[in-house]
C-alpha positions as CSV (number, residue, x, y, z in Angstrom):
1,M,-16.8,-19.0,-26.4
2,I,-15.6,-19.2,-22.7
3,D,-18.4,-19.8,-20.2
4,F,-17.3,-17.6,-17.4
5,K,-20.2,-18.5,-15.1
6,S,-19.5,-22.3,-15.2
7,T,-15.7,-21.7,-15.0
8,L,-16.1,-19.5,-12.0
9,K,-18.4,-22.1,-10.4
10,L,-15.7,-24.8,-10.9
11,A,-13.0,-22.5,-9.5
12,L,-15.1,-21.8,-6.3
13,T,-15.9,-25.5,-5.9
14,S,-12.2,-26.4,-6.1
15,L,-11.3,-23.7,-3.5
16,R,-14.1,-24.8,-1.2
17,V,-13.1,-28.5,-1.3
18,N,-9.6,-27.5,-0.2
19,N,-10.6,-24.6,2.1
20,M,-7.8,-25.1,4.6
21,R,-5.1,-25.1,2.0
22,S,-6.8,-22.2,0.3
23,M,-6.7,-20.2,3.5
24,L,-3.1,-21.0,4.2
25,T,-2.1,-20.1,0.6
26,S,-3.8,-16.7,1.0
27,L,-2.0,-16.1,4.3
28,G,1.0,-14.5,2.5
29,I,-1.3,-12.1,0.7
30,I,-3.2,-11.3,3.9
31,I,0.1,-10.4,5.7
32,G,1.4,-8.5,2.7
33,V,-1.8,-6.4,2.2
34,S,-2.2,-5.6,5.9
35,A,1.5,-4.7,6.1
36,V,1.2,-2.3,3.2
37,I,-1.8,-0.6,4.6
38,I,-0.2,-0.2,8.1
39,M,3.1,1.1,6.6
40,L,1.3,3.6,4.3
41,A,-0.9,4.7,7.2
42,I,2.2,5.4,9.3
43,G,4.0,7.1,6.4
44,T,0.9,9.3,5.5
45,G,0.4,10.2,9.1
46,A,4.0,11.2,9.5
47,R,3.9,13.3,6.4
48,E,0.8,15.2,7.5
49,K,2.3,15.7,11.0
50,V,5.5,17.1,9.5
51,E,3.5,19.4,7.2
52,A,1.3,20.6,10.2
53,N,4.5,21.3,12.2
54,M,6.0,23.2,9.4
55,E,2.9,25.3,9.0
56,S,2.9,26.0,12.8
57,M,6.4,27.3,12.5
58,G,5.4,29.8,9.9
59,S,5.7,29.7,6.1
60,N,7.5,31.9,3.6
61,I,10.0,32.9,6.3
62,L,13.7,34.0,5.9
63,T,16.0,33.8,8.9
64,L,19.0,36.0,9.0
65,R,21.9,35.1,11.3
66,G,25.2,36.8,12.2
67,A,28.7,35.7,11.2
68,S,30.6,32.7,12.4
69,A,33.1,33.4,15.2
70,T,36.5,31.9,15.2
71,S,38.3,30.7,18.4
72,G,41.7,29.2,18.3
73,G,41.4,28.7,14.5
74,V,38.1,26.8,14.9
75,R,34.9,28.2,13.3
76,M,32.1,28.2,15.9
77,G,29.1,28.3,13.5
78,M,26.9,30.9,12.1
79,G,25.3,33.3,14.6
80,T,28.1,33.1,17.1
81,T,29.2,36.7,16.4
82,P,26.5,39.4,16.7
83,T,26.7,41.4,13.5
84,L,23.0,42.1,12.9
85,T,21.3,45.0,14.5
86,T,17.8,46.3,15.0
87,K,18.5,49.0,12.5
88,D,19.2,46.3,9.9
89,A,15.7,44.9,10.5
90,F,14.1,48.3,10.2
91,S,16.0,49.0,6.9
92,I,14.8,45.6,5.5
93,K,11.2,46.4,6.4
94,M,11.4,49.8,4.7
95,H,13.3,49.0,1.6
96,A,13.1,45.2,0.7
97,R,10.4,44.2,-1.8
98,G,8.0,41.4,-1.1
99,V,8.4,41.7,2.7
100,D,5.3,41.4,4.9
101,A,6.7,41.6,8.4
102,V,10.1,41.8,10.1
103,S,11.2,41.1,13.7
104,P,14.7,41.2,15.2
105,C,15.1,38.6,17.9
106,S,17.6,37.4,20.5
107,S,17.3,34.3,22.7
108,Q,19.0,32.7,25.6
109,V,18.3,29.8,28.0
110,E,17.5,31.1,31.5
111,Q,16.1,29.8,34.8
112,V,12.6,31.0,35.4
113,T,11.2,31.0,39.0
114,Y,7.8,31.5,40.6
115,G,7.6,31.0,44.3
116,N,9.3,27.7,45.1
117,E,8.9,26.5,41.5
118,N,11.6,26.9,38.8
119,W,12.0,25.9,35.2
120,S,14.9,26.2,32.7
121,T,13.6,27.5,29.4
122,T,14.4,29.6,26.4
123,I,13.8,33.3,26.7
124,Y,13.1,35.2,23.5
125,G,13.5,39.0,23.2
126,I,11.1,39.9,20.4
127,M,9.2,42.6,18.6
128,P,5.3,42.4,18.5
129,S,5.5,41.2,14.8
130,Y,7.4,38.0,15.8
131,L,4.1,36.4,17.0
132,Y,2.5,37.0,13.6
133,I,5.6,35.8,11.6
134,K,5.9,32.5,13.6
135,N,2.2,31.8,13.8
136,F,2.0,32.2,17.6
137,E,-1.5,33.0,19.0
138,V,-2.2,34.5,22.4
139,D,-4.6,32.2,24.1
140,S,-5.4,34.4,27.1
141,G,-4.3,37.9,28.1
142,K,-2.7,40.1,25.5
143,G,0.4,40.5,23.4
144,F,3.0,43.2,23.3
145,M,2.5,46.8,22.1
146,L,5.1,49.1,20.6
147,D,5.0,51.2,23.8
148,D,6.2,48.1,25.7
149,I,9.2,47.9,23.4
150,R,10.0,51.6,23.7
151,N,9.7,51.6,27.5
152,G,11.5,48.3,28.0
153,A,8.5,47.0,30.0
154,N,9.0,44.0,32.4
155,I,6.2,41.9,31.0
156,A,6.2,38.4,29.6
157,I,4.1,36.0,27.5
158,I,4.6,32.3,28.3
159,G,4.1,29.0,26.5
160,K,1.8,26.2,27.8
161,T,4.7,24.1,29.0
162,V,6.2,26.8,31.1
163,E,2.8,27.7,32.5
164,T,2.1,24.0,33.5
165,E,5.6,23.6,35.1
166,L,5.4,26.8,37.1
167,F,1.7,27.2,37.9
168,G,0.0,23.9,37.3
169,D,-3.7,24.5,36.9
170,V,-3.6,28.0,38.4
171,D,-4.3,31.0,36.1
172,S,-0.9,32.6,35.4
173,I,-2.1,36.0,34.1
174,G,-1.0,38.8,36.3
175,K,1.4,36.7,38.3
176,T,5.1,37.7,38.6
177,I,7.9,35.4,37.6
178,R,11.7,36.0,37.8
179,I,13.9,35.6,34.8
180,G,17.6,35.6,35.8
181,G,16.5,37.4,39.0
182,V,14.6,40.1,37.2
183,P,10.8,40.3,37.9
184,F,8.4,40.1,35.0
185,R,4.6,40.3,35.1
186,I,2.8,37.8,32.9
187,V,0.4,39.5,30.5
188,G,-0.4,36.6,28.2
189,T,-0.2,32.9,27.5
190,L,0.2,31.3,24.1
191,A,-2.0,28.8,22.4
192,E,-0.6,25.3,22.4
193,K,1.5,24.4,19.3
194,G,3.0,21.0,20.4
195,Q,6.2,19.4,19.3
196,S,8.1,20.1,16.1
197,G,10.5,17.3,15.8
198,P,12.6,17.3,19.0
199,F,11.6,20.9,19.9
200,D,8.8,21.8,22.2
201,Q,7.2,24.9,20.7
202,D,5.4,25.6,24.0
203,D,8.5,25.6,26.2
204,L,9.5,29.3,25.9
205,V,9.0,32.8,27.2
206,F,8.6,36.0,25.2
207,I,9.7,39.4,26.6
208,P,10.2,42.7,24.8
209,L,13.5,42.8,22.8
210,T,14.6,46.1,24.5
211,T,14.0,44.6,28.0
212,A,16.0,41.5,27.1
213,Q,18.9,43.5,25.8
214,R,19.1,45.9,28.8
215,K,18.1,43.8,31.7
216,V,18.4,40.0,31.0
217,F,20.9,39.1,28.4
218,G,23.4,41.8,28.5
219,T,25.7,42.4,25.5
220,E,29.0,43.9,24.6
221,F,27.5,45.2,21.4
222,P,24.5,47.5,21.9
223,N,21.5,47.0,19.7
224,T,22.8,43.8,18.2
225,V,20.5,40.8,17.8
226,D,21.0,37.0,17.3
227,Q,18.7,36.9,14.3
228,I,16.2,38.7,12.1
229,V,13.1,36.8,10.9
230,V,11.4,38.0,7.8
231,K,8.0,36.9,6.5
232,C,7.5,37.3,2.8
233,N,4.2,38.1,1.2
234,D,4.0,34.7,-0.5
235,A,6.3,31.9,-1.9
236,D,6.8,33.9,-5.2
237,S,8.2,36.9,-3.2
238,I,11.0,34.9,-1.5
239,D,13.6,35.2,-4.2
240,T,13.0,38.9,-4.7
241,A,13.1,39.5,-1.0
242,M,16.4,37.6,-0.6
243,E,18.0,39.6,-3.3
244,D,17.0,42.9,-1.8
245,I,17.9,41.9,1.7
246,D,21.4,40.7,0.5
247,E,21.9,44.0,-1.2
248,I,20.7,46.1,1.8
249,L,23.0,44.2,4.3
250,M,26.0,44.3,2.0
251,K,25.6,48.1,1.7
252,R,25.0,48.6,5.4
253,H,27.9,46.3,6.5
254,N,30.3,47.8,3.9
255,I,30.8,44.4,2.2
256,S,32.1,44.5,-1.4
257,G,34.0,42.5,-3.9
258,N,35.3,39.1,-2.7
259,M,34.8,40.0,1.0
260,D,33.2,37.3,3.2
261,K,29.7,38.1,4.3
262,D,29.2,38.5,8.0
263,Y,25.7,37.1,7.9
264,E,23.7,34.3,6.2
265,I,20.1,34.1,4.9
266,R,18.2,30.8,5.4
267,N,15.1,30.1,3.5
268,S,12.5,28.1,5.5
269,A,10.6,27.1,2.4
270,E,13.6,25.1,1.1
271,F,14.0,23.4,4.5
272,Q,10.3,22.6,4.6
273,E,10.3,21.1,1.1
274,K,13.3,19.0,2.0
275,M,11.6,17.7,5.1
276,K,8.4,16.9,3.2
277,S,10.4,15.1,0.5
278,T,12.3,13.1,3.1
279,V,9.2,12.0,4.8
280,A,7.5,11.1,1.5
281,T,10.5,9.0,0.5
282,F,10.4,7.3,4.0
283,A,6.7,6.4,3.4
284,I,7.5,4.9,0.0
285,L,10.3,2.9,1.5
286,L,8.0,1.5,4.2
287,A,5.4,0.5,1.6
288,S,8.1,-1.0,-0.7
289,I,9.4,-3.1,2.2
290,A,5.9,-4.3,3.1
291,S,5.1,-5.1,-0.6
292,V,7.8,-7.8,-0.5
293,S,5.4,-9.8,1.6
294,L,2.9,-9.7,-1.3
295,L,5.5,-11.0,-3.7
296,V,6.3,-13.8,-1.3
297,G,2.6,-14.6,-1.0
298,G,2.4,-14.6,-4.8
299,I,5.2,-17.3,-5.0
300,G,3.2,-19.3,-2.5
301,I,0.1,-19.1,-4.7
302,M,2.1,-20.2,-7.7
303,N,3.6,-23.2,-5.8
304,I,0.1,-24.4,-4.6
305,M,-1.4,-23.9,-8.1
306,L,1.4,-26.0,-9.6
307,V,0.6,-28.7,-7.0
308,S,-3.1,-28.4,-7.8
309,V,-2.4,-28.9,-11.6
310,T,-0.5,-32.1,-10.8
311,E,-3.2,-33.4,-8.5
312,R,-6.0,-32.6,-10.9
313,T,-4.4,-33.9,-14.1
314,K,-7.0,-36.6,-14.7
315,E,-9.8,-34.0,-14.1
316,I,-8.2,-31.7,-16.7
317,G,-8.1,-34.7,-19.1
318,I,-11.8,-35.5,-18.6
319,R,-12.8,-31.9,-19.2
320,M,-10.7,-31.7,-22.4
321,A,-12.1,-35.1,-23.6
322,I,-15.7,-33.7,-23.3
323,G,-14.9,-30.6,-25.2
324,A,-13.1,-28.1,-23.0
325,R,-10.5,-26.1,-24.9
326,A,-7.1,-25.0,-23.7
327,W,-8.4,-21.5,-22.9
328,D,-11.2,-22.9,-20.7
329,I,-8.6,-24.8,-18.6
330,R,-6.3,-21.8,-18.5
331,W,-9.1,-19.5,-17.4
332,Q,-10.2,-21.9,-14.7
333,F,-6.8,-21.9,-13.0
334,L,-6.3,-18.2,-13.5
335,I,-9.6,-17.5,-11.8
336,E,-8.7,-19.8,-8.9
337,S,-5.4,-18.0,-8.3
338,F,-7.1,-14.6,-8.7
339,L,-9.8,-15.5,-6.2
340,L,-7.1,-16.8,-3.7
341,S,-5.3,-13.5,-4.0
342,I,-8.3,-11.1,-3.9
343,I,-10.0,-12.9,-1.0
344,G,-6.7,-12.8,0.9
345,G,-6.5,-9.1,-0.1
346,L,-9.9,-8.3,1.3
347,I,-9.1,-10.1,4.6
348,G,-5.8,-8.2,4.6
349,V,-7.5,-4.9,4.3
350,V,-9.6,-5.6,7.4
351,V,-6.5,-6.8,9.3
352,G,-4.5,-3.8,8.0
353,I,-7.1,-1.2,9.1
354,A,-7.4,-2.9,12.5
355,G,-3.6,-3.0,12.8
356,A,-3.2,0.6,11.9
357,L,-5.8,1.7,14.4
358,L,-4.1,-0.4,17.1
359,V,-0.7,1.2,16.2
360,G,-2.3,4.7,16.5
361,Y,-3.9,3.8,19.8
362,F,-0.9,2.3,21.6
363,A,1.9,4.4,19.9
364,T,0.6,7.8,20.9
365,D,3.8,9.5,19.5
366,L,2.9,8.2,16.0
367,S,0.4,9.9,13.8
368,V,-1.5,7.2,11.7
369,K,-3.7,8.1,8.7
370,I,-5.5,5.4,6.8
371,S,-6.1,6.5,3.2
372,L,-8.5,5.1,0.6
373,F,-5.6,5.2,-1.8
374,S,-3.6,2.6,0.2
375,I,-6.6,0.3,0.3
376,I,-7.2,0.4,-3.4
377,L,-3.5,0.1,-4.1
378,S,-3.1,-2.9,-1.9
379,L,-6.1,-4.7,-3.4
380,T,-5.0,-3.9,-7.0
381,F,-1.5,-5.1,-6.3
382,S,-2.8,-8.3,-4.7
383,G,-5.1,-9.0,-7.7
384,L,-2.2,-8.5,-10.1
385,V,0.0,-10.8,-8.0
386,G,-2.7,-13.5,-8.2
387,I,-2.9,-13.2,-12.0
388,G,0.9,-12.8,-12.5
389,F,1.9,-15.8,-10.4
390,G,-1.1,-17.9,-11.4
391,Y,-0.5,-17.6,-15.1
392,Y,2.3,-20.2,-15.4
393,P,0.4,-23.0,-13.6
394,A,-2.7,-22.1,-15.7
395,Y,-0.6,-22.2,-18.9
396,K,1.0,-25.5,-17.9
397,A,-2.4,-27.0,-17.3
398,S,-3.7,-25.9,-20.7
399,L,-0.8,-27.6,-22.5
400,L,-1.7,-31.1,-21.2
401,R,-2.8,-33.5,-23.9
402,P,-6.2,-35.2,-23.1
403,I,-4.9,-38.7,-23.7
404,D,-1.8,-38.2,-21.4
405,A,-3.9,-36.5,-18.8
406,L,-6.4,-39.4,-18.7
407,R,-3.6,-42.0,-18.3
408,Y,-2.0,-40.0,-15.5
409,E,-2.0,-41.8,-12.1
C-alpha cells in the first residue's frame, strides 16, 4: 500500500532543499500558463466585441443592392447601377412572408457645415423604419415621421461624431446645418454605437429619403435607391423571405429564364456567423501558440527530474533497501514533477490575470475578457504536462536495482 502522506512529504522536502532550481524549473510553466490566459482573454474579448458590434448593426437583416455597372468592359461592382426603387420596397413589405420591416435607402458622402465648422460624412436618405431595422436609437430630440417623408422636409438626425465635430459640447437640437449647401434643421441626435471594425457608426447624418433624392443627391433615375434593407421576423424566417423577395423582384423587373439578375440579396446573418467563426478560430490559434510555452516548460521539468534521479541514486537505493517498492519511488518523482508544474501553474494564473488586466488598461483598442474557463484549462493542462513529462524520469528511477544504486558514486 502506497503511503501518499509520507511520499508527499518527501517530495516537498526535496523541492524545498533545491528551491532555486525548483523555481527556475517552474518558470517555463509560469510563462506558458500566463501566456495562455492572456491570449484567451484577448481572444474572448475580441469575440464578444465582434458579437456586440454585429448586434448593434442589426440582426436578421437582408440587404438588397442594384446591378453591377460595366464601364469599358470592366464590371464596377454591385450597387453601381440604380435598379431598385421605392416601389420595390413597398411591394416586398406587402407581399413577402417573414418580413418585419423594410426601408429603401440611398447614401452619399457630403460636406456638412455649421458656421465656420465643417465635416465630411456620409448622408443617408432613409425611411423612419430604417432606425428600427439597424438598431439606431434617438438619444435626444425625435425621429422622422411619415409626413416628413411625404413633404420632403429639410430635417436631419445626426450621429455623435458629427455632433462633436460641428458643435463640440453645445446642444445641437434646433440648430441649422448645411448639407451640400442645402439647409437642414437638426431634430434629433443618435445614441452612441461606437466602432464596427473600421467603420464609425456615429459618423453619419440621416435625412428623409425624398429630401435626399430631390434636393441633395440628385439622380438621373427618379425614385431609384442604392439599397433596400429588410428585417425579418427571426432567423427562421430569412430563407422564406429571401425566396419571396427574389420572386417579387424577378416579376417586377421582368427577369426570366437564364437572364442575369439586376440585383443581389445579401444575408447579414451569414456574414455575422462567418465573422464570429473567424474570431473564434483566431482565439484558438492564439491559445495554441501560447500553449507551446507549456510544452517547453514540460521538457524543462523532464530534464531536471532526470538530473534529480541521477543525483539521488544512492537515496533511491537506501529507500529500496529498507523496503520501498518500485511504485513508491515512481510516485515520489511523479508527485515532485506534478507539484513543480501545478505550483508554476498557480503562479502563472496570477501573472496571467495581472498581464491581461495590464493589456486591457494600456491597449484601449483591445477588449480583454478573463474567463474562468481559461484559468481552469491552463491549470489542468499544466498539471497534465507535469505528469506526462515527469513519468519517464519516475519510471527510470523505479527500475534501479538497490545494490547498483547503493554502489553509485
